[in-house]
DSSP file (Angstrom, degrees, kcal/mol; ACC not computed):
  #  RESIDUE AA STRUCTURE BP1 BP2  ACC     N-H-->O    O-->H-N    N-H-->O    O-->H-N    TCO  KAPPA ALPHA  PHI   PSI    X-CA   Y-CA   Z-CA
    1    1 A M              0   0    0      0, 0.0    51,-0.2     0, 0.0     2,-0.1   0.000 360.0 360.0 360.0 130.7   -8.6   10.4    9.0
    2    2 A G  E     -A   51   0A   0     49,-1.1    49,-2.7    47,-0.0     2,-0.3  -0.379 360.0-127.7-111.9-170.4   -9.2    7.5    6.6
    3    3 A A  E     -A   50   0A   0     47,-0.3     2,-0.5    -2,-0.1    45,-0.0  -0.998   6.6-142.2-142.4 142.3   -7.0    5.7    3.9
    4    4 A K  E     -A   49   0A   0     45,-2.9    45,-2.5    -2,-0.3     2,-0.5  -0.920  19.6-132.9-104.7 132.3   -7.6    4.9    0.3
    5    5 A V  E     +A   48   0A   0     -2,-0.5    43,-0.2    43,-0.2     3,-0.1  -0.744  24.6 176.9 -86.5 123.0   -6.3    1.6   -1.0
    6    6 A L  E     -     0   0A   0     41,-3.3     2,-0.3    -2,-0.5    -1,-0.2   0.785  65.4  -8.3 -90.3 -33.2   -4.4    2.0   -4.3
    7    7 A E  E     -A   47   0A   0     40,-1.2    40,-2.7     2,-0.0     2,-0.4  -0.986  56.8-145.2-161.2 150.2   -3.3   -1.6   -4.8
    8    8 A R  E     -A   46   0A   0     -2,-0.3    38,-0.2    38,-0.2    -3,-0.0  -0.976  11.0-168.0-125.4 142.6   -3.1   -4.9   -3.1
    9    9 A F  E     -A   45   0A   0     36,-2.6    36,-3.0    -2,-0.4     2,-0.1  -0.974  29.4-109.5-129.2 141.4   -0.5   -7.6   -3.3
   10   10 A P  E >   -A   44   0A   0      0, 0.0     3,-0.5     0, 0.0    34,-0.3  -0.409  23.9-131.7 -70.5 144.1   -0.6  -11.2   -2.0
   11   11 A A  T 3  S+     0   0    0     32,-1.8     2,-0.3     1,-0.2    33,-0.1   0.642  94.8  80.8 -69.7 -19.4    1.7  -11.7    1.1
   12   12 A G  T 3   +     0   0    0     31,-0.2    -1,-0.2     3,-0.0     3,-0.1  -0.100  61.0 148.6 -90.4  33.5    3.2  -14.9   -0.6
   13   13 A A    <   -     0   0    0     -3,-0.5     3,-0.1    -2,-0.3     4,-0.1  -0.296  58.5 -88.1 -60.2 152.5    5.7  -13.1   -2.9
   14   14 A P    >   -     0   0    0      0, 0.0     3,-2.0     0, 0.0    -1,-0.1  -0.262  58.3 -81.4 -62.0 154.3    9.0  -14.9   -3.7
   15   15 A R  T 3  S+     0   0    0      1,-0.3     3,-0.1    -3,-0.1    -3,-0.0  -0.314 119.3  22.7 -59.8 133.7   11.8  -14.3   -1.3
   16   16 A G  T 3  S+     0   0    0      1,-0.3     2,-0.5    -3,-0.1    -1,-0.3   0.425  99.8 114.0  86.8   0.7   13.7  -11.1   -2.0
   17   17 A S    <   +     0   0    0     -3,-2.0    -1,-0.3    -4,-0.1     3,-0.1  -0.925  35.6 172.5-108.5 129.0   10.7   -9.7   -3.8
   18   18 A W     >  +     0   0    0     -2,-0.5     4,-2.0     1,-0.1     3,-0.2  -0.637   7.6 163.8-133.0  76.8    8.8   -6.7   -2.4
   19   19 A P  H  > S+     0   0    0      0, 0.0     4,-3.2     0, 0.0     5,-0.2   0.881  76.8  50.9 -69.3 -42.0    6.3   -5.7   -5.1
   20   20 A A  H  > S+     0   0    0      1,-0.2     4,-2.2     2,-0.2     5,-0.1   0.875 112.0  46.5 -60.3 -38.7    4.1   -3.6   -2.6
   21   21 A E  H  > S+     0   0    0      2,-0.2     4,-1.7    -3,-0.2    -1,-0.2   0.833 112.7  50.3 -72.2 -34.2    7.1   -1.7   -1.4
   22   22 A E  H  X S+     0   0    0     -4,-2.0     4,-2.2     2,-0.2    -2,-0.2   0.944 112.5  46.9 -71.2 -49.6    8.3   -1.2   -5.0
   23   23 A Y  H  X S+     0   0    0     -4,-3.2     4,-2.2     1,-0.2    -2,-0.2   0.904 110.5  51.2 -55.2 -44.6    4.8    0.1   -6.0
   24   24 A A  H  X S+     0   0    0     -4,-2.2     4,-2.1    -5,-0.2    10,-0.3   0.849 108.5  53.7 -70.8 -32.0    4.5    2.5   -3.0
   25   25 A A  H  X S+     0   0    0     -4,-1.7     4,-2.5     2,-0.2    -1,-0.2   0.914 108.1  49.9 -62.4 -42.2    8.1    3.9   -3.9
   26   26 A R  H  X S+     0   0    0     -4,-2.2     4,-1.2     1,-0.2    -2,-0.2   0.947 111.2  47.8 -62.3 -44.8    6.9    4.6   -7.4
   27   27 A C  H  <>S+     0   0    0     -4,-2.2     5,-2.5     1,-0.2     3,-0.5   0.909 110.6  52.6 -61.2 -44.5    3.8    6.4   -6.1
   28   28 A R  H ><5S+     0   0    0     -4,-2.1     3,-2.1     1,-0.2    -1,-0.2   0.894 104.4  56.1 -58.9 -44.5    6.1    8.4   -3.7
   29   29 A D  H 3<5S+     0   0    0     -4,-2.5    -1,-0.2     1,-0.3    -2,-0.2   0.810 107.0  51.2 -57.9 -30.6    8.2    9.4   -6.7
   30   30 A H  T 3<5S-     0   0    0     -4,-1.2    -1,-0.3    -3,-0.5    -2,-0.2   0.220 128.5 -96.7 -95.7  15.9    5.1   10.9   -8.2
   31   31 A G  T < 5S+     0   0    0     -3,-2.1    -3,-0.2     1,-0.3    -2,-0.1   0.451  81.3 132.2  97.2  -2.4    4.1   12.8   -5.2
   32   32 A E      < -     0   0    0     -5,-2.5     2,-1.8    -6,-0.2    -1,-0.3  -0.713  57.8-134.6 -89.3 132.4    1.6   10.4   -3.5
   33   33 A P        +     0   0    0      0, 0.0     2,-0.2     0, 0.0    -1,-0.1  -0.338  44.1 170.9 -84.3  60.4    2.3    9.8    0.2
   34   34 A A        +     0   0    0     -2,-1.8     2,-0.3   -10,-0.3    15,-0.2  -0.447  11.8 177.5 -81.3 145.1    1.9    6.0   -0.1
   35   35 A T  E     -B   48   0A   0     13,-2.2    13,-2.9    -2,-0.2     2,-0.4  -0.896  25.9-117.2-134.6 162.3    2.7    3.6    2.6
   36   36 A V  E     +B   47   0A   0     -2,-0.3     2,-0.3    11,-0.2    11,-0.2  -0.882  29.5 178.2-103.2 132.1    2.4   -0.2    3.0
   37   37 A V  E     -B   46   0A   0      9,-2.9     9,-3.0    -2,-0.4     2,-0.5  -0.938  26.4-122.7-130.0 156.5    0.2   -1.9    5.5
   38   38 A M  E     -B   45   0A   0     -2,-0.3     2,-0.9     7,-0.2     7,-0.2  -0.883  11.8-156.3 -98.3 123.9   -0.6   -5.5    6.2
   39   39 A D  E  >> -B   44   0A   0      5,-3.6     5,-1.5    -2,-0.5     4,-1.1  -0.858   9.5-170.3-100.2 101.9   -4.1   -6.7    6.0
   40   40 A L  T >45S+     0   0    0     -2,-0.9     3,-0.6     1,-0.2    -1,-0.2   0.891  78.7  58.0 -58.0 -46.1   -4.0   -9.8    8.3
   41   41 A K  T 345S+     0   0    0      1,-0.3    -1,-0.2    -3,-0.1    -2,-0.0   0.897 118.4  30.5 -60.5 -40.8   -7.5  -11.1    7.4
   42   42 A S  T 345S-     0   0    0     -3,-0.2    -1,-0.3     2,-0.1    -2,-0.2   0.497 101.9-129.4 -96.7  -1.1   -6.8  -11.3    3.7
   43   43 A D  T <<5 +     0   0    0     -4,-1.1   -32,-1.8    -3,-0.6     2,-0.3   0.926  68.1 120.6  55.6  53.5   -3.0  -12.1    4.1
   44   44 A A  E   < -AB  10  39A   0     -5,-1.5    -5,-3.6   -34,-0.3     2,-0.5  -0.946  64.3-121.6-139.4 155.2   -2.2   -9.3    1.6
   45   45 A F  E     -AB   9  38A   0    -36,-3.0   -36,-2.6    -2,-0.3     2,-0.4  -0.918  27.9-155.0 -97.2 130.8   -0.1   -6.0    1.6
   46   46 A L  E     -AB   8  37A   0     -9,-3.0    -9,-2.9    -2,-0.5     2,-0.6  -0.894  10.3-145.8-112.7 133.8   -2.0   -2.9    0.8
   47   47 A V  E     +AB   7  36A   0    -40,-2.7   -41,-3.3    -2,-0.4   -40,-1.2  -0.877  34.4 179.1 -94.8 118.1   -0.5    0.2   -0.6
   48   48 A V  E     -AB   5  35A   0    -13,-2.9   -13,-2.2    -2,-0.6   -43,-0.2  -0.843  25.4-158.8-127.8 152.9   -2.6    3.1    0.9
   49   49 A V  E     -A    4   0A   0    -45,-2.5   -45,-2.9    -2,-0.3   -15,-0.1  -0.981  34.8-107.6-127.4 142.0   -2.7    6.9    0.8
   50   50 A P  E     -A    3   0A   0      0, 0.0     2,-0.3     0, 0.0   -47,-0.3  -0.393  32.4-161.0 -74.6 152.9   -4.3    8.9    3.6
   51   51 A T  E     -A    2   0A   0    -49,-2.7   -49,-1.1    -2,-0.1     2,-0.5  -0.894  15.1-125.5-119.5 156.4   -7.7   10.7    2.9
   52   52 A R        -     0   0    0     -2,-0.3     2,-0.5   -51,-0.2   -49,-0.0  -0.896  18.3-130.6-105.9 137.1   -9.3   13.5    4.8
   53   53 A D        -     0   0    0     -2,-0.5     2,-0.6   -51,-0.0     0, 0.0  -0.671  21.3-139.5 -79.0 125.1  -12.8   13.1    6.1
   54   54 A E              0   0    0     -2,-0.5    -1,-0.0     1,-0.1    -2,-0.0  -0.800 360.0 360.0 -87.4 123.9  -14.8   16.1    5.1
   55   55 A D              0   0    0     -2,-0.6    -1,-0.1     0, 0.0    -2,-0.0   0.448 360.0 360.0 -90.2 360.0  -17.1   17.3    7.9
C-alpha cells in the first residue's frame, strides 16, 4: 500500500500554528482519510492519503 501526498507544509510554522493538521482535518471532514507525516529529509509535514497498489 502506498500514499499520495496532498499537500506539504514547512516544519517551521509559528508556535501554536498547526497548518498541516488543520488541512488534514478539513480533508477528513470531506471524507478523505488524510493523515499527517513528517518528512525528515525535507523538514516538512506532509498530508497524505492511502492509495491501493493495483496488481
